[in-house]
C-alpha positions, 0 to 999 in steps of 0.5 A: 500500500502506498503512502497516499493510500495509507493517508487516505485510509487514516483520513477516512477513519477520523472523527468529524472533529478530527477531520475538521481540525485536519482540514483546517491544518491542511488548508493552511499547509497548502496555502503556505506551500503555494505562497512558497512556490510563488515566491520561488517563481518571483525570485527566479524571474528577478534573477533572470531580469538581473541577468538580462534573460527575462526575454530570450531572443528579444533582440531578434525582434528589433528593427534594423534602425534599433527600434523595437517591434510593437508586436505582431500586427501592431501599427508600428510593425508595418511602418517602422521598417518602411516596407509599405505605407498605410496609403497603399491599396 
């Protein structure tokens, strides 16, 4: 029998008061674990940002004149390179 199956069996055997206490403890435990996970992600993002790795390949999305692309289909994406104009039909 696995650990999880053993725990399930033990939880089923709890009285209603014990189950309420366990539920309260587990919710707190789960929230704290979630908070730690989010904090770890924030630390990782901050470290990436400090190392200049936040957006790998971001330099590949700049125009020849050094300006950054505004995104696919953005107003500047079509005109910044000078490849076509808005008046073109």
